[in-house]
DSSP file (Angstrom, degrees, kcal/mol; ACC not computed):
  #  RESIDUE AA STRUCTURE BP1 BP2  ACC     N-H-->O    O-->H-N    N-H-->O    O-->H-N    TCO  KAPPA ALPHA  PHI   PSI    X-CA   Y-CA   Z-CA
    1    1 A M              0   0    0      0, 0.0     2,-0.3     0, 0.0     0, 0.0   0.000 360.0 360.0 360.0 131.0   -5.8   -5.8    2.1
    2    2 A S        -     0   0    0      5,-0.2     2,-0.5    53,-0.0     5,-0.2  -0.992 360.0-160.8-143.8 137.4   -7.7   -3.0    3.7
    3    3 A T  B >   -A    6   0A   0      3,-2.6     3,-0.7    -2,-0.3     4,-0.0  -0.822  64.3 -57.7-126.0  91.9   -9.2    0.0    2.0
    4    4 A K  T 3  S-     0   0    0     -2,-0.5     3,-0.1     1,-0.3    -1,-0.1   0.882 123.1 -19.3  40.5  68.1  -10.0    2.9    4.3
    5    5 A G  T 3  S+     0   0    0      1,-0.2    53,-3.3    52,-0.1     2,-0.4   0.438 118.9  99.0  91.1  -0.3  -12.3    1.2    6.8
    6    6 A W  E <   -AB   3  57A   0     -3,-0.7    -3,-2.6    51,-0.3    -1,-0.2  -0.953  47.0-176.6-121.0 140.6  -13.3   -1.7    4.6
    7    7 A S  E     - B   0  56A   0     49,-2.7    49,-2.4    -2,-0.4     2,-0.3  -0.950  32.3 -98.4-134.2 154.1  -11.8   -5.2    4.8
    8    8 A P  E     + B   0  55A   0      0, 0.0    47,-0.2     0, 0.0     3,-0.1  -0.523  33.1 172.3 -75.2 135.4  -12.2   -8.4    2.8
    9    9 A V  E    S+     0   0A   0     45,-3.1     2,-0.3     1,-0.3    46,-0.2   0.511  72.0  26.9-112.9 -14.2  -14.6  -11.0    4.2
   10   10 A F  E     - B   0  54A   0     44,-1.1    44,-2.5     2,-0.0     2,-0.4  -0.988  62.4-166.3-151.3 139.5  -14.6  -13.4    1.2
   11   11 A L  E     + B   0  53A   0     -2,-0.3     2,-0.3    42,-0.2    42,-0.2  -0.994  18.1 158.0-130.7 134.8  -12.1  -14.1   -1.5
   12   12 A S  E     - B   0  52A   0     40,-2.2    40,-2.0    -2,-0.4    -2,-0.0  -0.911  44.6-135.0-145.1 169.6  -12.8  -16.0   -4.8
   13   13 A G  S    S+     0   0    0     -2,-0.3     2,-0.4    38,-0.2    40,-0.1   0.376  89.5  72.5-103.9  -1.0  -11.5  -16.4   -8.3
   14   14 A M     >  -     0   0    0     38,-0.2     4,-1.6     1,-0.1     3,-0.3  -0.959  68.4-148.5-122.6 130.7  -15.0  -16.2   -9.7
   15   15 A D  H  > S+     0   0    0     -2,-0.4     4,-2.5     1,-0.2     5,-0.2   0.894  97.9  56.8 -59.6 -42.6  -17.2  -13.1  -10.0
   16   16 A Y  H  > S+     0   0    0      1,-0.2     4,-2.0     2,-0.2    -1,-0.2   0.845 104.6  52.0 -65.6 -32.7  -20.5  -14.9   -9.5
   17   17 A E  H  > S+     0   0    0     -3,-0.3     4,-2.3     2,-0.2    -1,-0.2   0.936 111.1  47.5 -65.1 -45.4  -19.4  -16.4   -6.2
   18   18 A A  H  X S+     0   0    0     -4,-1.6     4,-2.7     1,-0.2    -2,-0.2   0.889 110.1  52.8 -63.3 -39.1  -18.5  -13.0   -4.9
   19   19 A Q  H  X S+     0   0    0     -4,-2.5     4,-2.4     2,-0.2    -1,-0.2   0.899 108.6  50.4 -63.9 -40.1  -21.8  -11.6   -6.1
   20   20 A L  H  X S+     0   0    0     -4,-2.0     4,-2.3     2,-0.2    -2,-0.2   0.934 113.0  45.7 -61.9 -46.1  -23.7  -14.3   -4.3
   21   21 A V  H  X S+     0   0    0     -4,-2.3     4,-2.3     2,-0.2    -2,-0.2   0.918 111.8  52.1 -63.6 -44.0  -21.8  -13.6   -1.0
   22   22 A C  H  X S+     0   0    0     -4,-2.7     4,-2.3     1,-0.2    -1,-0.2   0.919 111.3  46.9 -59.0 -45.3  -22.3   -9.9   -1.4
   23   23 A Q  H  X S+     0   0    0     -4,-2.4     4,-2.6     1,-0.2    -1,-0.2   0.891 108.9  54.7 -66.1 -39.3  -26.0  -10.3   -1.9
   24   24 A R  H  X S+     0   0    0     -4,-2.3     4,-0.9     1,-0.2    -1,-0.2   0.915 110.8  46.2 -60.3 -42.6  -26.3  -12.6    1.1
   25   25 A L  H ><>S+     0   0    0     -4,-2.3     5,-2.4     2,-0.2     3,-0.6   0.910 111.5  50.7 -67.3 -42.0  -24.6  -10.0    3.3
   26   26 A K  H ><5S+     0   0    0     -4,-2.3     3,-1.9     1,-0.2    -2,-0.2   0.885 105.4  56.7 -62.7 -37.9  -26.8   -7.2    1.9
   27   27 A D  H 3<5S+     0   0    0     -4,-2.6    -1,-0.2     1,-0.3    -2,-0.2   0.787 105.6  52.1 -62.2 -26.6  -29.9   -9.3    2.6
   28   28 A A  T <<5S-     0   0    0     -4,-0.9    -1,-0.3    -3,-0.6    -2,-0.2   0.188 124.6-107.3 -92.8  14.8  -28.6   -9.4    6.3
   29   29 A D  T < 5S+     0   0    0     -3,-1.9    -3,-0.2     1,-0.2    -2,-0.1   0.812  77.9 134.5  62.4  33.5  -28.4   -5.6    6.2
   30   30 A I      < -     0   0    0     -5,-2.4    -1,-0.2    -8,-0.1    -2,-0.2  -0.961  59.2-123.7-110.7 117.1  -24.6   -5.6    6.1
   31   31 A P        +     0   0    0      0, 0.0     2,-0.3     0, 0.0    29,-0.1  -0.360  42.4 169.0 -59.3 134.0  -23.2   -3.2    3.6
   32   32 A A        -     0   0    0     24,-0.2     2,-0.3   -10,-0.1    24,-0.2  -0.997  18.3-170.4-149.3 147.8  -20.9   -5.0    1.1
   33   33 A V  E     -C   55   0A   0     22,-2.0    22,-3.1    -2,-0.3     2,-0.5  -0.966  23.0-124.4-136.2 154.1  -19.2   -4.4   -2.2
   34   34 A V  E     -C   54   0A   0     -2,-0.3     2,-0.6    20,-0.2    20,-0.2  -0.875  19.2-167.1 -99.8 127.8  -17.4   -6.5   -4.7
   35   35 A L  E     -C   53   0A   0     18,-3.2    18,-3.0    -2,-0.5     2,-0.5  -0.946  11.2-165.7-114.9 108.4  -13.8   -5.5   -5.5
   36   36 A S  E     +C   52   0A   0     -2,-0.6    16,-0.2    16,-0.2    15,-0.1  -0.837  27.6 165.8-103.7 127.8  -12.6   -7.4   -8.6
   37   37 A Q        +     0   0    0     14,-3.6    14,-0.4    -2,-0.5     2,-0.2   0.079  39.2 135.7-114.6  17.6   -9.0   -7.5   -9.6
   38   38 A R        -     0   0    0     13,-0.4     2,-1.2    12,-0.3    12,-0.3  -0.461  59.3-128.9 -73.4 135.2   -9.7  -10.3  -12.0
   39   39 A D    >>> -     0   0    0     10,-2.8     5,-1.4    -2,-0.2     3,-0.6  -0.721  28.2-180.0 -84.1  97.0   -8.1  -10.1  -15.4
   40   40 A H  T 345S+     0   0    0     -2,-1.2    -1,-0.2     1,-0.2     3,-0.1   0.702  70.7  71.4 -74.6 -19.6  -11.2  -10.7  -17.6
   41   41 A A  T 345S+     0   0    0      1,-0.2    -1,-0.2    -3,-0.1    -2,-0.1   0.866 113.7  25.8 -64.3 -35.2   -9.2  -10.5  -20.8
   42   42 A F  T <45S-     0   0    0     -3,-0.6    -1,-0.2     2,-0.0    -2,-0.2   0.370 102.9-127.8-109.9   2.9   -7.5  -13.8  -20.2
   43   43 A N  T  <5 -     0   0    0     -4,-0.5     2,-0.2     1,-0.2    -3,-0.2   0.879  38.4-176.2  52.5  45.3  -10.3  -15.3  -18.0
   44   44 A L      < -     0   0    0     -5,-1.4    -1,-0.2     5,-0.2    -5,-0.1  -0.504  17.8-177.9 -72.5 139.8   -7.8  -16.2  -15.2
   45   45 A T        +     0   0    0     -2,-0.2     2,-0.3     1,-0.1    -1,-0.1   0.240  62.9  40.0-123.7  11.2   -9.4  -18.1  -12.3
   46   46 A H  S    S+     0   0    0    -33,-0.1     3,-0.3     5,-0.0    -1,-0.1  -0.987  87.4  34.3-152.8 159.8   -6.4  -18.5  -10.0
   47   47 A G  S >  S-     0   0    0     -2,-0.3     3,-1.7     1,-0.2     4,-0.1  -0.289 103.0 -43.5  89.2-177.1   -3.4  -16.4   -8.8
   48   48 A Y  G >  S+     0   0    0      1,-0.3     3,-1.0     2,-0.2    -1,-0.2   0.822 132.7  55.3 -60.5 -36.0   -3.0  -12.7   -8.1
   49   49 A L  G 3  S+     0   0    0     -3,-0.3   -10,-2.8     1,-0.2    -1,-0.3   0.336 101.5  60.5 -83.3   9.9   -4.8  -11.6  -11.3
   50   50 A A  G <  S+     0   0    0     -3,-1.7   -12,-0.3   -12,-0.3     2,-0.3   0.217  71.3 134.9-117.8  13.8   -7.9  -13.6  -10.3
   51   51 A K    <   +     0   0    0     -3,-1.0   -14,-3.6   -14,-0.4     2,-0.4  -0.476  23.6 173.7 -72.5 128.0   -8.8  -11.9   -7.0
   52   52 A V  E     -BC  12  36A   0    -40,-2.0   -40,-2.2    -2,-0.3     2,-0.3  -0.957  14.3-170.9-130.5 114.0  -12.4  -11.0   -6.4
   53   53 A C  E     -BC  11  35A   0    -18,-3.0   -18,-3.2    -2,-0.4     2,-0.6  -0.796  21.9-145.1-108.8 145.5  -13.0   -9.8   -2.9
   54   54 A V  E     -BC  10  34A   0    -44,-2.5   -45,-3.1    -2,-0.3   -44,-1.1  -0.960  27.7-159.6-103.5 122.4  -16.2   -9.0   -1.0
   55   55 A M  E     +BC   8  33A   0    -22,-3.1   -22,-2.0    -2,-0.6   -53,-0.0  -0.816  14.0 178.1-108.3 141.3  -15.5   -6.1    1.3
   56   56 A V  E     -B    7   0A   0    -49,-2.4   -49,-2.7    -2,-0.4   -24,-0.2  -0.926  43.1 -81.3-132.8 159.6  -17.4   -5.0    4.4
   57   57 A P  E >   -B    6   0A   0      0, 0.0     3,-2.2     0, 0.0   -51,-0.3  -0.354  43.0-119.1 -59.8 141.6  -16.9   -2.2    6.9
   58   58 A D  G >  S+     0   0    0    -53,-3.3     3,-1.5     1,-0.3     4,-0.3   0.858 112.2  56.6 -50.2 -42.3  -14.3   -3.1    9.5
   59   59 A E  G 3  S+     0   0    0    -54,-0.3    -1,-0.3     1,-0.3     4,-0.2   0.617 107.9  48.9 -71.5 -10.1  -16.7   -2.7   12.3
   60   60 A L  G <> S+     0   0    0     -3,-2.2     4,-2.6     1,-0.1    -1,-0.3   0.253  77.4 105.5-110.1  11.2  -19.1   -5.3   10.7
   61   61 A M  H <> S+     0   0    0     -3,-1.5     4,-2.6    -4,-0.2     5,-0.2   0.927  81.9  46.3 -57.5 -48.3  -16.5   -8.0   10.0
   62   62 A E  H  > S+     0   0    0     -4,-0.3     4,-2.2     1,-0.2    -1,-0.2   0.903 113.2  49.4 -64.5 -40.6  -17.5  -10.3   12.8
   63   63 A S  H  > S+     0   0    0      2,-0.2     4,-2.2     1,-0.2    -1,-0.2   0.913 111.6  49.5 -63.3 -42.0  -21.2  -10.0   11.9
   64   64 A A  H  X S+     0   0    0     -4,-2.6     4,-2.4     1,-0.2    -2,-0.2   0.920 110.4  49.5 -64.1 -44.3  -20.4  -10.7    8.2
   65   65 A R  H  X S+     0   0    0     -4,-2.6     4,-2.3     1,-0.2    -1,-0.2   0.900 109.7  52.5 -61.6 -39.8  -18.4  -13.8    9.1
   66   66 A S  H  X S+     0   0    0     -4,-2.2     4,-2.3     2,-0.2    -1,-0.2   0.912 109.3  48.9 -62.2 -43.1  -21.3  -15.0   11.3
   67   67 A V  H  X S+     0   0    0     -4,-2.2     4,-2.0     1,-0.2    -2,-0.2   0.931 113.1  46.9 -62.4 -45.7  -23.8  -14.6    8.5
   68   68 A L  H  < S+     0   0    0     -4,-2.4    -2,-0.2     1,-0.2    -1,-0.2   0.846 113.7  47.5 -68.4 -33.9  -21.5  -16.5    6.0
   69   69 A E  H  < S+     0   0    0     -4,-2.3    -1,-0.2    -5,-0.2    -2,-0.2   0.867 113.0  48.9 -72.7 -36.0  -20.8  -19.3    8.5
   70   70 A A  H  < S+     0   0    0     -4,-2.3    -2,-0.2     1,-0.3    -1,-0.2   0.826 125.7  26.1 -73.3 -32.0  -24.5  -19.7    9.4
   71   71 A T  S  < S-     0   0    0     -4,-2.0    -1,-0.3    -5,-0.2    -2,-0.1  -0.605  80.9-174.7-133.4  73.9  -25.7  -19.7    5.8
   72   72 A P        -     0   0    0      0, 0.0     2,-0.1     0, 0.0    -3,-0.1  -0.243  39.0 -89.2 -66.2 157.4  -22.9  -21.0    3.5
   73   73 A L        -     0   0    0     -5,-0.1     2,-0.2     1,-0.1   -56,-0.0  -0.422  44.5-135.2 -65.2 139.2  -23.4  -21.1   -0.3
   74   74 A T     >  -     0   0    0     -2,-0.1     4,-2.2     1,-0.1     5,-0.2  -0.572  17.5-116.2 -93.7 160.9  -24.9  -24.3   -1.5
   75   75 A D  H  > S+     0   0    0      1,-0.2     4,-2.6    -2,-0.2     5,-0.2   0.868 117.1  55.0 -61.0 -36.4  -23.8  -26.3   -4.5
   76   76 A E  H  > S+     0   0    0      2,-0.2     4,-2.5     1,-0.2    -1,-0.2   0.910 107.5  48.5 -65.2 -42.2  -27.1  -25.6   -6.2
   77   77 A E  H  > S+     0   0    0      2,-0.2     4,-2.5     1,-0.2    -2,-0.2   0.931 113.7  46.8 -62.2 -45.4  -26.7  -21.8   -5.7
   78   78 A L  H  X S+     0   0    0     -4,-2.2     4,-2.3     2,-0.2    -2,-0.2   0.906 112.5  49.5 -64.1 -42.1  -23.2  -21.9   -7.2
   79   79 A E  H  X S+     0   0    0     -4,-2.6     4,-2.2     2,-0.2    -1,-0.2   0.927 112.7  46.9 -63.6 -45.2  -24.2  -24.1  -10.1
   80   80 A Q  H  X S+     0   0    0     -4,-2.5     4,-2.3     1,-0.2    -2,-0.2   0.919 113.2  48.7 -62.8 -43.7  -27.2  -21.8  -11.0
   81   81 A A  H  X S+     0   0    0     -4,-2.5     4,-2.5     1,-0.2    -1,-0.2   0.880 110.1  52.0 -64.6 -37.6  -25.0  -18.7  -10.7
   82   82 A A  H  X S+     0   0    0     -4,-2.3     4,-2.2     2,-0.2    -1,-0.2   0.902 109.7  49.5 -65.0 -40.9  -22.3  -20.3  -12.9
   83   83 A L  H  X S+     0   0    0     -4,-2.2     4,-1.6     2,-0.2    -2,-0.2   0.911 112.1  47.4 -64.7 -42.1  -24.9  -21.1  -15.6
   84   84 A V  H  X S+     0   0    0     -4,-2.3     4,-1.1     1,-0.2    -2,-0.2   0.915 112.5  49.7 -65.1 -42.5  -26.3  -17.6  -15.5
   85   85 A A  H  < S+     0   0    0     -4,-2.5     3,-0.3     1,-0.2    -2,-0.2   0.873 108.5  53.3 -64.1 -36.9  -22.8  -16.1  -15.7
   86   86 A K  H  < S+     0   0    0     -4,-2.2    -1,-0.2     1,-0.2    -2,-0.2   0.848 106.4  52.6 -67.2 -34.2  -21.9  -18.4  -18.6
   87   87 A E  H  <        0   0    0     -4,-1.6    -1,-0.2     1,-0.2    -2,-0.2   0.748 360.0 360.0 -72.5 -23.9  -25.0  -17.2  -20.5
   88   88 A S     <        0   0    0     -4,-1.1    -1,-0.2    -3,-0.3    -2,-0.2   0.477 360.0 360.0 -74.6 360.0  -24.0  -13.5  -20.1
């Protein structure tokens, strides 16, 4: 999937994971956006209707991958984000 100069650098079935990744990239001064194709009506978390992508400009793909490899999401971050998402 590519959208006019933007490509996915991270794919998840959960919005909160994608938001964490997006924020991590923005903190590293890499423009990033979340593109959600997730079907929230049925709360699907797998398959085609559960895609949540973090998109970055094509020319920053390698930099984004480097940031994500250097600072992967921790279990604590994911757990906290899941709890916050559940409360919303």
